[in-house]
N, C-alpha and C positions, 0 to 999 in steps of 0.2 A: 502344652495343653493336655488335659486329661479329660476324655469324653466318657461320661457315665452312660451305661446302658439303660434303655427304657424298658419298662414292662410292656410286653405286647398285649394290647387290649384283648381280653378273652372273647368278646363278641366278634371282633374282627378276625381273630384267629380261627374261631369255629366256622366262620363264613368263608374262610380262605381269601381274605382281603389283604392287600398291601397298599401303602400310601407313601407320599412324600409331603412333609409338613414344612413349608417355608416360614421361618420366624425371623423377626427383627430383634436382635440382641444388643443391649446396651451394657458396656463395661465401664468400670471406673479405671483410674490410672494404674491400679494394681492388678487388673484383670478380673476383678470380682463382678459377677452378674448383678446388674442393678434392675434390669427390666427385660421381659420376654413378651413379645407381641406376635400372635399368630396372624400372618398376612392372608392366607387362603385356608380357611377351616376345611378339614377333611371329614369330620364327624367320626362316628363309630369308636370314640374314645382315643383316637390317634392324637388329637390336639392336646388333651390334658396330659397324656403320657410323654409327648415330646417336650412340653413346657417344663414338666417336673424333672426330666432327665437333664435338660439344658441348665436349669437352675442349680443342679448338683454338680455340674461340670466345672473344671478349672481351666482358665484360658491364659495364654501368654498375652501380656498387655501390648497395645500398639505403641509405636515409638515415633517421635519426631527427632531424627538424628539419633542421639543416645538417650533422649529424655522420654520416659513413658508418659503417655497421654490417654485421656478417655477416648473411647471409640464406639461406633455403632456399625453393625454389619448385618448381612442376611445369612442365616444358618439354615440349611435345608436338612431336616432329619428324615432319613429314609427308613421305612419299615419294610423288611423283606421277610417273606414266609420262611420258616425253618425248613430244612431239607426234608423233615419227616412229615410236613404238612402237604398233602397231595390234592387238596381241593376242599370244597365245602364239607364241613363236618369232620375233617381230618383231625387226628389227634395232635398232641403237642402240649408242652408245659406252658402255663401262663407266664413263666419267667423268660420265655424265649426272647432273645434280645433283638431290638431294632437296631439299625445302624445308620449313622448320619453321613451324608456326602461332605459335610464340612461347611464352614462359613465362606461367604464370598470374600471376606476380609482376611482370613488366616487359615483356611483349611482347603483340602483338595477337591472342592466341588466346583460347580460352574463359576468361573472367575476366581480361581484359587491361586494365591501366590506361594512361592517357596522361599527359603532363606532362613535366617535366624528366627526361632520361634515357630518351627514347622509343626504341622498338625500330626495326628496319629498316622501310622504307616498306611500306605495305599491299600494294602490288602484288607484293611478294616473298612474301607470306604468305597471301594471300587477303583478301577484304574483311571486316573486323570490323564488328559491329553493336553500337552503343552501347545498353546496357540500363539503366545507372545513371549519372547525372551530377549535378553540383551545384556550388555555390559555397561557399567558406569565407570568412567575414567576421568582423571584430571587432564589438563592440557599437555602433560608430559607422559600420557598413557599409563599412569599408575592407577591401579584399581582403587576404588573408593568403597570401603566396607561400610555396611549399615546405611547406605543411601536408601531413602524411602521413595518408592515409586507408587504414586496414587493414580489409579485408572478410573475414569468416569466416562459417561456417554454410552452410545450403543443402546442395548436393552437392559443395562445394569440399573437396578433400583437404588443401590447404595454404592459408594466408591469401593474399589478393590485396592488394598494397600499391600505391596510386595516390598521386601527388604533385601538388599543386595548382600550376598555372602562375602566371605573373606577374599574371594577372587573378583568381587565387584559384579558378580553375575546375579541376575534375577530371572524369574519366569512366572508366567501366569497361565493357568490351565483353563480349558473349557470355556473360553470366551466365545460367544456366538459371533458369527460374521457381522461386521459393521465398522463404523468409525469410532475411535476412542481418543480421548484427550489424556495425555500423560503429564503428570507434574512430578518432577524429580527434585528432591531436596536433600541436603547433607550439611552437617555443621562445617562452617568455614567456606562454603561455596554458594554461589549465586543460584537461586532457584531457577530451574529450567522447565519450560513447557513446550510440548510438541503434540501434533496430531498424527495418529497412525491408523492404518487400516488393516483389519483382520479379514482374510479371504477364506472362503470355504475350502477345507482340506489342506490348508497351507499353514506354515509357521512363519509369523512375522518376526524377523530378527533385526534388532536395532543396536546401535552403539552411540552413546551420548558422552560428550566431553563437557564437564562442568568447569566453569571459570571460577577462580578463587575470589572471595570477597575483596573489595578494595582494589581490584585489578584495574588497569587503565581503561578497560572497555566495559567495566561493570555496568555502566549506564547506557551502553550502546544497544541498539536494537538487536534482538535475537531473531534470526530467520534461519531456521535449521530444517527440521523435518516438516515439510509443507504438506497440506492436504493435496490430493491429486488435482492437477490443473483442470479447470472447467473451460478454459479458453485454448485456442490453438497455440498461442505463444504467451507465456507469462514469465517475466524475468524477476529473479529475487537474488539478494545478496546477503552473505553471512556477516556475523558480528565483526570479526577482525577485518574483513574486506571493507566494511563501512568506516571503521575507526581509523584504519591505517592506509587507505587508498590514497596515493599521491595526488595532489591537486584538488582534493575534496575538502581540505581543511577539517577533516574528522567529522564531516557532516554526512549523515546517513543518506539524505535525499540527493546530495551532490554526487554520491557514488553511483547513483542510477544513470547519470549522464555518460558513464563509461560503457554502457550496454549497446548492443547493436540496435539500429533503427532510430536512435535518438541523436540528433546533431547538436552542435554547440548552440547555446542560447544566442538569440539575436543581440548584437552588440549594444550594451547599455541597458538591456531589458532583463526581466526575470522570466521570459517566455521561451519555451523550448520548441524545437522543430522535430516532429515525429513522422517518420516515413514521408518526408517531402511535403507535408501539409502545412498550411498556414498556422502559426502559433495559436490563433484564435479558434482553431478546430480541435484543440486539446482540452479535455476536462480534467479537473482536479477534485478529488473527494477526500474528505477526512471522516473515516468510519461511516461512509454512506452519505455524508452531507456535502453538498457542492460548495466549494470555496473559490474565490476569484483567482487565486494564485497560490503556489506552494514555494515560490522562490522570491526573495527580496531582489531589488534592482541589481542587475549585474549577475544574478544567479550565483553569487559567491556563497550565500547562505540560504538555507531553507527558512520559510516563514513559520514553521512549526519545529520545535526542538526535536531533533532526531533521536535523542536519548530517551524520549518518552514513547517511542513507537515500538510496537510489537511486530508489525508486518508492513512491508512496502510492496505493493503489486504494481507492476508496470506492464500495460497491455498496449503494444504498438499497433494492434489492429484485431479485428474479429473478436471484440470483447462481448461479454454475455448480455442478456436482456435486462440484467439488474441496472444497467446504465443506459442513458440515451443523451442525445443532444451534441454529439461530437462526430464529425466526419473523419477525424484523425484518430488519436489514441487517448488512453485514460491512464492517469496516475492516481492510485488510491493508497492512502496510508491509514493504519489502524493503531490506536494507542494500546499500550500494554497495561498490565496490572501493576500498580506501584508496589514497592517492597513491603511485604507483610512480616518479615522476620526482624528487622531492626531499622532504626533511623540512619539514613545515609545522605550524602550530598557532595557537591563539588562547587568550585569556582574556577572559571576558565577565562583567562585574560590574554589577548594578543593585540597586534598592531591594528587589526581591523575592527574588533568588537570585544565585548566582555559579557559573560553570562554566568548564571548560577542556577543550581537545581537542588532541591531538598525533597526527600520522600521518606515515608515510614508508615507503620501500622497505627490505626486508630482503635482496632480491636482484632481479635483473632481472624475475623472474616471481613475486615474492612481496612482500607489503606488510602493514603492521599499523597499527591505529589504536586509541586509547584515549580515553575521555571520562569525566568525573565532573561532578556538579552537586549542590549543596546549597542549600536555601532558608534564608533567615533572616527570613522574614516574621513568624515567631513573635516576633522582637525588634522589627521595624519596625512591625508592625500596632498594638501598644499605643501606640506613639508617634504614629502617623498618625491613628487613629480619633478621639481627642479633639479634633483640629483641625476635624472636620466633624460630630461627633455629641456631644450633651450626655452627660456621664458617667452621669447618672441614667437615661438611656434604655438603657444597656448592661446589660440583665438577664442576658444570656448573653455570656460572653467566650470566644472561641475562639482557640487558638494552634496553627495547623497547622504541621507540619514535614514536609518530603519530601527525599529524596535518591535519586540513581540513578547507575549506572555502566555502562559498556560496554567490552568489549575484543574487537576484531574482527581476524581474520587471514585473508588470502586468498592462495592458492597455486595456480599453474597448472603442474603438473609436466610437462605436454605440451600440444600444441595441441588435444587431444581431451578433456582432463581439467581440472577445476577443483575444488579443495577449499576449503571455508570453515569456519572455527571461530569461534563467537560465544559469548562469556560476558557475561551482562548481568543486571541486577537493579534493583529499585525498592522503596522503602518509603515509606509515608505514615502519619503518625500525627497525631491531633488530640485536644485536650483541651478539655472544656467546663466552665465554672464557672457554676453556676446561682445567681442572686441571690435567686430566689423560687421557690416550687413551680411546676412546669411543668404547664400545663393544669389547674391546681387540684389536682394529686395531691401531697400532702405527702410521699409516700415518695420522690419524685424531687427530691432536693436534693443540694447538695455538688458532687461532681465526676463526670465521665464521661470515658472515653477510648476511642478506637478506633485500631486499627493494621492496615494491610493491606500485606503485602509479598510479593514473589515474586522468584525467581532461576531462571535458565535457563542450561544449557550445551548447545549444539546443534552438530552437525557435519553438513555437507552435501557430497555428492559428485555432481557433474554429469559425465556421461560421454557423449561423442558416439561411439557404438559403430560407426556407419556413417553415410553421408550420409542414410539413410532411417530410422535408429533412434537414439533418444536416451533416456538413463536418468537419473533424478534420485532419489537416495537421501538421506534425512534421518533423523537420530536425535537426540532431545532428552531430556534429563533435567532435572527441575525440583524446586522446593520452593516451596509457598505457605503463608502463615500469615495467619489472620484472628483478631484479638482484640477483645473488647468488654467493657468494665467500666463499671458504673454503681452507685456506692455499694455497699450490701450486697445489692442486688437482682439484679444481673446480673454474671456472671463466665463468659465464653464464650471458648474457644480452639479453633480448628480448624486442624489441620495436614494438608497434602496433599503427596504426593511423586509427581507425574505422570511417566510415561514415554510418549513419543509416537514413532511410526515412520510415515514417509511414503515410499512408493515409487511412482514414476510412469514408465511406459514409453510413449514416444510414437513411433508409426509413421507415416511419411509416404510415400504413393504418389503421386508427382508433385504437381501443384497441386490436384487435384480431391478428394483424400481424406486425412484425418488422423485417426488413432485414438489415444486416450490411455487406457491401462488403469492404474488406481491402487489402492493399498492405503493407507488412512488409519486407523490403529488405535492404541490406547493402553491403558494400565492405570494405576491410581492407588492408592497406599496412603494411608489416611486415619486420623486419630486425632481424635476429638471429645470434648471434656470441657467440661461446662457445668453451672452452678448458676443457676437462674432460675425465675421464676414460670411456671406451666404455662399460658402464654397461647395455646398452639397449639390448644387446644380451645375457644377463646372463641366460635367460630362466626362466621357472616357478619353477625350482628346486634350484634356486640360483646359485652362482658361487664363484670364489675365492675372497679373500680380494682385496681391491682396488689396492694394490700394484701389483697384478697379472694381471691387465688389460692393454691393449694397450691404448695409448693416442688417443683421438678423437678430431678433430678440425672441427668446423662448422662455415661457413660464407655464409649465404644465405639470399635472400630477394625476395619479389614478392608481388602479389596481391591475395586476396581471395574474392570471391563473393558469396552471398547467397540470390538470389531472392526468395521471399515468398509471397503467396497470400492466403486469407482466406474468407470464406463465412459463416455467421451465421444467423440463422433465429429463431425468437421467436414467438411461436404460443400459442394462448389462445383459444382453441376450446370450452371449457366450463368454467363456473365460478370456480375459484380456481385452475385451472390446467394450468401449464406453461411447454411447451415443447420447448427445445432449442437445435435443431440439428445444427451441423456445420461440415465443412470440411476444411482442410488446405493442401496446396501443396507447397513443398519446394524443391529447387535444390541447390547443392553445386557448387564449383568453376569449376570443370572439367566436370560436368554433369553426372558423373558416379554414384553418390549417390543422389537419389531422394526419396521423401517421400510423400505419400498421407495419410492423417490422419483424418478419420471420428471420430466424437465425439457426444455424446448426454447426456444432463442433463434434469432431470424431477423433478418438484416440484409440490406437490398437497396439498392444504390446505383442509384436510379432515373435520376438525371442527375448530371453532374459537379457536386459540391458539395451534392447532395441525397440523403440516406440515410433510408430508412424502416426501422423496427425494431419488433420485437415479441417477446413471450415469455410462457410459461406454465409453471408448475411446482408441485410439491408439496414442502413443507418441514415438518420436525418438530423438536420440542424436548422434552427430558425435563424433569420437575419438578426442583426444587432438592433437595439432600440432606435438608434438614430436612422437606420435604414428603413424602418417600418413606420416611423413617426409621420403624422399628417403634416407637420411643419417642415421637416428636413428630409423626408424620405418618401417611400412608396408603400402605403398600407396594403396594397394588393399583392405584395411579394408572396411567393409560395415557399414551402420548405425546401432547402437544399438537400440533395440525396447523395449517398455513397453506397455502391455495391462493392463489397470486399470479399476477396477470395484468397485462401492461403493453404499451402501444403508444406509439410516438413518432416524431418526425421531427427530423433534424439538417440545418440549412440554412446553408451558408456564404454570407453576404450580400456580403462584400468579402474582400480578402486578409487583413484583420485582424479582421473582425467575424463572429461565428458565433452563430446562434440555435438553441436546442434546446427542444423541447416534449415532455413526457412525461405520459401519462395512466396511472393505475394503480388497481387494485382488489385488495384483500387480504381474503380470507375466513378467519376464524379459528374453529376449533371445538375442543372437548374441552379448553378452557382450565381451569387449576386455580383453584379458589376455596375459601375456608374454608367448612366445613359444620357445621351444628348437629346433624346426625343421629347416631344410634348404629347400629352394625352388628355382626354376629356374625363373628368371625374366630378360627379355630382353636378353636371351641367356646366362646368367651368373648364376652360383649357388651362392646364397647369403643366409644369415641368415634371417629367417622369422621375428624374433623379437617379433611380436604380431600376434594374430589371433582372430577370433570371436567365439571361441568354449567354451564359458562359459555361464552359465544360472543362473537365480535366481528367487526367489519368496518371497514376503512379504505379510503377512496377519495378521489381528488383529482387535482391537476395540478401539475407543476413546470415552470417557465419559466426559462431561463438565456440572457441576452443578454450576450455577452462580447467585449470588445475585447482581443485578444491583445497581449502586450507588444511594444512597439517601443522606439526609443531614448529616448523621453521619457514615455510614458504606458502604463498598463494599468488595466483596471477591468471591472466587470460589474454587472449587475442580476439578482438571484436572487429568484424569487417561488415560494412554496409555498402552495397552496390545498388544504385537506383537511378531512375529517371522520373522526373516530375514535370509534366507538360500541361499546358493550358491552350484553349482556343475559344474564340468567340464563335457564335453561330455562323456557320458557313465559311469560317476562316481556317487557316492552316494551323497545325500543331506547333507550338513554340515552347521553349523552356520556361517554366515558371520561375518566379523569383526565389524559390527554395529548392531548385534543382541542384543536385550534388552527386556526381558520379561515384565518388569514393569517399568514405569516412572510415579511417583506420585508427584503432586504439590498441597499444601494447602496454600492459601494466603488470608490474610484479613487485612483491614486497618480501623481504627476508628478515627473519629474526636472527640477529647475530649473537644473542645470548648476553647475559649480564645487564639486561634491561635495555639493550640497544636494538633498534629496528630501523631499517632503511628501505625506501621504495622509490621507484621511478615510473613515470608515465610518459609515453611518447604518442603524440597525436598528429595525424596527417589528414587533411581534408581538402577537396577541391573547393575553390572560391565560389561564392554565390554569383548568379548572373545580375547584371544591372543594365539599365537603359542609358546609353551614352548620349551626351549632348554634342551635336555636330556643328552648331553655329548659334547665332543669336540675332534678334531684331530689337531695335531701340524703340521703346514706347514713350512718346513725348508727353502723354497725359500723366504718367506716373514717374517720368524722368528716370527710367531704368531700362536695362536690357532684359528681354525675354528669351528663354532658351528655345532652340530648335532641336527636338529630340530625334535620334536615329531609330532604328528598328527596335521594338521592345525586347529587352533582355538579350540584346545581341552582344553586349560586352560581358566580361567575367573578371571577377577579382582574382588576384594571384592566389596560388595555393597557400593554404594555412599549414604551418607546422610549429610544434612547440614541445619542449621537454620540461616536465615538472618533477620536483624532488621533494620527498618528505623524510625527515630524520626525527626519531623519537628516542628519548632517554628517560627511563623511569627509575625513581628511587623509592624503595618500599621499606616503610617502617611498620611497627606493630599496629598503630592506630591511624596512620596517615600515609598517603601515597602521593608523590609529586612527579608529574610528567612535564618535561620540557621538550617542546617540539618546534621544528622549523619546517614550514610548508611553503615552498617557493614555486610559483608558476612562471614559466618561460625563463629558465635558468640561463640560457645562452643569449638573452637580449635580442631575440628576433623581432623585428618591427613588422608584425602582421598587418596587412591592409584590411580594414573593416568596412570602409565605404569610400566614396569618391566625392570631392568637393571642387568648387570652381570659384574663380575670382568674379568681380562685379560684371564683366562683359563676356564671361565664358570663354575667354581666350587662353586661359591657363588652368590646367587641371591639377588638383592637389589630392594626394593620397592621405586619407584619414586613418591613422594607426591606432591600434589598441595599446594598452600599457606595455612597455617593453619588459617589465618585470613586476611581479606582485609578491613580495615576501610577507609571510605571516609567522612571526616569531611569537611564541606564547608559552604560558605555563598553565597547568591544570592540576589543582590540588583536590583530592577526594578523601573522604573519611567514611 
């Protein structure tokens, strides 16, 4: 770059005036000035002099990798009075030079990068102060020269672009305090994005490792430099950990199940248990949109392709006011930006399912990605099971089928706007064939089937209105369907068409204060049709067999509405302390059930590498539709509540090893339970069916010791200790059905070199409680035996333990990469007991085992 000196305006010189003229400069690919626009006119001839000097200057072009490209940046031209000018009317020559602080894109002014193509010496422009610097390396810690680092956000009007030098080092000077988004790109490497924070008076130092293109994890989710947590506990997992974690089948969301606080999914379902809560108390979000589930049946696969995700946030408790409706935890995933450099894709085939993904640019500022997946375990399972289980032991045969699809488009029409469109859906169906009566009930024979599906179309618009104001608007349309059939007894279909709107305004006043005001509202049309025994009035003590119930037919439709609003503030009164108070207000359809939920999270960096944290909050959740229905439930039910408390510490022991300890207590009240009572409603005496007279508490500790990924190893030890208890009004505390004293996971993966990787996961967990059957009574009307149950949840399943293995071998060619992998769950054939069954008269108990082994041998080819 060669900066031309400006002629100091005579009028300003005579008056003893100085000024800084910010200009937006547009260059072509050769560094020639195409346009100069004065952003803030200063008058007195300064504007004209600055424009004329900039037009005569020569600039080094911007680069994408090693290719020069057009660029636009802000150039601040500073006019300083010559040393001979001592005030108004002072002498001096009209040719006295002004001097520029430099462009935000390539000179040493506010937001100035260094590296190849540096601007004139610092003494010509004033002393810059480095506020953000770092190194760009590959996975073998080799420096990447000429990597481009684009910095946006904060108070920047235009992006700052820094280029790494021969040592892979880059730096940016004079960035005001704030949060910034960094985008790192280099030829032959996958583009990397992260969020960093610049604090007053400090230098933010980062180190990024870029993955080569066509790597076996090129499509895997990148979770690296995260924004500071706004919750007490948020767990995240990095790319290699997701792709190579044993037992996860390379699925990003499955890897989350290895974290503290989250127990194994309920046998045969896709629902997880978080901190001892009912699986129905967990919410799932995709980019702020509520979805019914994130796992397919069995939780072997996620319902959304993890290779399309940018971020996975798992909140076991004390989540922020952005979410509501869960007494337990929240799992939220966010899609990434599809590849804008080149078209890429893969095909992945294994014994369980097959899938494909393709993505690429539509323009320099737009890209698209599509993915599909379908299981064929319904074909492979009948062939595999007889190899490990005697056919006479297969009293129930299950044939699960799932498929999902995603179509994602991302467009940045300007530096301040981003539009995202996402179409996705999932469907799970499973059929059961019963070889003998279930639990001694002769009416449950033949076949049963269940189907759960959902589809969503969502549009999102992010707008940076000003450096201090940001807006996020999201609209989602959807369709859900649930079907259940069992012989002639049950025929249930439930259709839902939800519409959800989210609007968030975020205001930032410097570094000390941030306020987010949001609207999170929705409505839903529903249609319920059912023909089934009237089991809803059976009460808490049970009832007769299904043959003893009257038939119930339901045919209803209508609308539900749930307007919600939230306010969250982030305060930083002193260095290292973050206070995040918030409040949320929600209303249900008829206005009878409202919730005001205050919450507070605190984080304090006591010492470098030591962070203390804590939180307290009120959370609520409505009853299910069948529990509040006029036909099958109690429309007078109130909201269930949860008071959550948490404290913890995060300690970095070494550069790679981090330890976190969390203590939590959760108080539950007004829980819904089945009722034997009758009440008067609308002048009629009717069965109450359900009431709010159950209570609960969950308390425990979570420990995570984690070795963060380096070039050859990653791993962690996750320990959860908890007690989950329930009681009815006036009754004693008893273990809940999700009580589990210990849940331990040990996981590690080693890169052996030459394309080989091997990993192991070992899990130990206490068995869940169950209510034993202590006898039976013969019912002559139904011609069957009825169970006599013992104390609730007084029995307990045996301890669960399992060893999983994953082996990967990768072959790399110039234009194609092939990975062969074997992911085996339960390698030593341990028959874990998942539930208890009985014969027809309850005189013989049978242990129901999970699969003794589940191998997934597959290949993945990417280009």
